[in-house]
N, C-alpha and C positions, 0 to 999 in steps of 0.2 A: 553269854554274850553272842556266841555264834547263832543261836536260835533267834535272837532279836534281829540280827542283821538279815537272816533268812526271811523272817516275817515281813521286814520292810521291803525286800526285793519282790516278794510275792504280791504285796499290796500295790507297789508301783506297776507291776505287770497287769494286775486286774484293772487299774485305773486307765492304763493305755488301751486295753482291749475295749473297755466300755466307751472310751473317747472315740475310737475308730468306728464302733457301731453307731454312735450318734452321728458321726460325719457321714457315714454311708446313708443313714436315714435322711439326713438333710439333703444329700445329693439326689436321692430318690424323690424326695419331696419337691426339689427344684425342677426335676425333669417332668414332673406331673403338674407343675404350676401352669395355670391358664394365662395366656398372653392376650391382652386387649388389642384389637386391631380395628382399623378403619378400612372399608372396602369401597371400591368404585367400579363403575362399568366402563368397558371400552368405549371411547368416544369416536366420532367420525367428523370429518370436515365437510360432510355433505351439505350442511346448511350454509357454509361459507367456503366453497372449494377454492383452492389456489394451487399454483405451481410454486415450487421452491427451487432457488438456484443460489449457488455460492459465489462470492465475489470478494473484492477488496476495496477498502476505502482509499480514495485518492483526492488530492487537492485539485480543484478545478483549474487553478493557475499554478503551474510548476515548470521549472526549467533547469536543465543541466548546463552549467556555464563552462565554456572552453575557450581556448585561444587559437588563433590562426598561425601562430609563430612558434618556433622551437627556442627554448631557453630555460634557464634555471629559475625556479620560483624564488623571488627575492623577498617578498613580504606577504604574509596573510594577515589581514587586518580584522578578521571576524572569527568567531567560534560557532560551533553547532549550537543552535538554539537562540542565537542573537537575532534581534529584530533589526531590519535594515530598511532604508528609504530608497526610493527610485533614484538612480544616479550616484549612489554612495560607492566609494572605492572599496572593493572587497579584497583584491589580490593584485600583485604586480609581478611581472616577469622581467628578468634582467634584460635591459634594452641597450646595452653598451654598443652592440653592432649597429642598431638602428641610429643611435646618436652619431656614430662615426659616419654612417651613410648620409645622414642629414647634413653634416658638416661638408661632405663632398658635394652634395647637391647644392648647398648654399653657395659654395665657391663656383660651381658651374653656372649658377644663375647670375652671379656677379660678372663673370666673364661674358656670358651670353648677352647680358644687358648692355655692357660696354660695346660689344660688337654691333649690337642692334642700333645703338644711338649713332655710332659712326656711319653705319650703312644708311640710316635714315637721313643723316646730314648730306651724304653723297647723293642720295636719291633726289632730294629736293633741289640740290644744287644743279645736278645734271638736267633735271626737268626744266629748271629755269633757263639753263643754257640752250636746251633743245627748243624751247619756245622762242628764244632769240636767234635761232638758226646758228648757234655757236657750237652745237654738239650734234653728232649724227644719230640716226635712229638705232644703229647697232650699239653705240655707246650707252644710250638710254636703256636699251633692252638688257644689256649686261649689268648695269647698275641696278635696274629693277629686280632682276633675278637674284643678285647678291643681297639686296634689301629684303626680299621675301624669304630667302634662306635664313638670314639672321633673325628675322621675326619668328620663323618656325622653330629655330633652335631655342629661342627664349621661351616660347610657349611650351616646348617639350620639357625644358628645365623646370618651369613652374609646375607642370603636371607631375613630374617626378617628385617634386617637393610635397605635393598633395598626397601622393601615394605613400611616401615615407611618413608623413604626419598621421596618415590613417593607420599605419602599422603601430604607432604609439598607442592608439586606442586598443589594439589587440593585446598590447603588453600590460595595459591597465584594465582589469576586469571590474565592471561596475554593475550594480543591481539594476535589472531591467524593469522592476516594479517593486512596490512595497511588499515586504514579506518577511519570512523567517528562514534562516539558514538551516536546512534540514539534514545536510550531509556534507562531508569534506573528504575528497578522494586523494589528496596530495598534501605533502608537508613542505615547509620551507627548505630550500636547497635541492629538492627533487627536480628532475628534468621534466618539463612540460612539452608535450608534442601537439601538433595541430589536430584539433578535433577531440582531444583527450578530455574527458570530464574532469573538472577541477573542483567545482562546488555545485551544490544543488540548493535551489531556493524555492520556497512554496509560499503561497498566500493562504493563511489559515482561516480566512473568513468564510470560505465556502468549500464544500466537499461534494464529491460524487462517488458512486460505486460502480465499478466495472465488473459485471456478472457474466458468467459463461452459461449458455443454455444449449442443451443438445438439440439435434435436428428434429427429433421426434416431438419436441414441445415448442419450437420456435414459432410455429404458426399461431400459437395461443397468445403470443406477446404482441401488444399493440402500442404504438407510440402515444404519448400523453396519458398513459394509464397511471392512476394513483396506486402506489404500492406501499407495503410495510417493509422496513429494513430493520433486521434484528442484529444488534451489536452484542454478541454474547459476552465479550470480555468486560463490557460496561453494564450488562444486564439492562439494556435499553432497547426500545422499539421506536424508530423514527419514521416520519412520513417522507415519502419520496415520489418522484414522477419520472416515468420513462421518457428520455429525451432523444434517444438514438437506438435503433435496432439495426445491427449489421445485416447486410444482404448476402454476405459471403463468409464461408468458413474455410476458405482455401488455405489460409496460413495459421489456422487455430485448431487444427486437429479434429475437425468435425464439430466443433463447438462454436456457437454464434455469440458474438460480443454484444451485450446490451448495456447501455449507459444509463444510469439513474442519477438524477440530480436530487440531493437531499434538501428538502424544503425547510427542515429544522435541524438544529445542531445542539450538541450538549458539551459540557466541559469535559476535557481530557480526550475528546475524539481526535484521533491522529491518523495520518496516512499510513497505509499498510495493515490496518486492523482488518480482521476477517469479518465478513458480513453475510447474512442470509437474507435474500430478497424473496418476499412472498408476492407473487403476481396473481391477482384475482382472475378466475376463469369461469366459463359457463358451467352450470351444474349438470354434469354428465356422470354416468356410472364409472367411466374410465378414470375420472379424476377423484373419486372417493378414496379416502385413506383411513385405516383404523389407527388411532393414536392413543398412546399412554404417556404419562409424564416420565421423563428420564430419571427423576428422583426415586421412582418405585423399582427401578431395575436392580437386579443382583448380578454383579459381574465377577466371573471367576476365569481368569486368564482371558482367552479370546471368546469365551462363551458368555451369553447374556440371557438372563431368565427373569421370571417373576413368580412370586408366591400367590397361590390361589387357595380358596377354602374348600375342603372336601365336604361330602355329605355328613361325615362324622365329626365335623368341626375341627379338623386338623389342617396344618399348613402343608401345602404340596408345591414343590418347586417345579416349574415348567420352563423348559428352555425355549427360546424364541429365535426366529430369524427376523432381523430388523432391517428397515429400509432407511429412508432419509430422515434427517432431523429437522423439525419445524420449531425453532425457538427452544422452549423448554419441554417439547414433546417429541416423540420418535414414532415412526411408522412401523406397524407390525405386519410383516409379510406372511408369517405362519407361526403356529404355536398357540394362538389365542383367537377365538372367534368373536364376531360382533355381539355386543350385549352380554358377553361373559363378564363375570366379576373378578377382580384381582385385589390383593392387599396393597393398599396405597401407603399405609404407615402402620407402625406397631409400637407399643410401649415397652417392648422387650426385644431380645435377639431371637429372630426366627430361625427355625431349622426344619427339615423334613420330619413330619409327624408331630410337631409341637401342637399342643392343644390351644385353641384360640377361641375368643369370644368376640363377636362383632358388636361394636359400639353403636 
């Protein structure tokens, strides 16, 4: 019985050893497996040179709404994303103080109006008496001065009423144009202060891009130039036109503001999205850039590289120094020369020394 058990143990050990040997052979076979790859040559923008600048999408018509008075927010009638019409009531601020002031002004108007009517009667009466030589010039002058003062007090009271009524419009915030509520900066019950943004409204029908261009390149940008605008988050390229080029970088840190009107739009385009603007330029050597697709890059931490094919048909990883991004391509500053080939895609996982075959 003991010999039978011993034989079984030996048999299991032999099976395990042979299984391990087979696995090692498979691993060795895998490491020597040839990977099919597709290669491309480094391209250049020499045939269609352009400058690239980053920017943000903005609505052409937008406004931050605020009030000129201090008070607690009583009601907010809209939510972010709501479509509103011009003149629609959006928010109201507590106007109890204004209501009390209006009541006082109304009482003042009533008093001033009564005084004016009495002064008016006295004026015309004394004027008639003066014409009949029954009143002196001094009496007429005194009554005339009294009449003019009563008239001025009434006009002042009416003007005060207009000012108080104008304050009611500050307490009721209305939409200045048709649009969409894009932001809300306050809640009901919060204290609103003069000039403090309460709501933001935008017109979603038309957009523009605000791009920043360095001083070394601003001379290449011309007004009314047709440009391409890349919206990476939407994988879209839109047509645009330069409508404004800033002449000063005093308050923008050496960057010049360039405004681009989007001639076309797409669904889901929103304010705040990042954009890359391509400005066409003259074909000069300074403007040429070596480009490769970003999908071919190998990223390891802060390093970026690309696989190339050696003379012995093996994959070689070369580290690169990258420049600007142009849509789905990136500029190569060093690490790869013009007209060199690189592996654009592979049918397996690449590593240094992997055998490859070019399709």
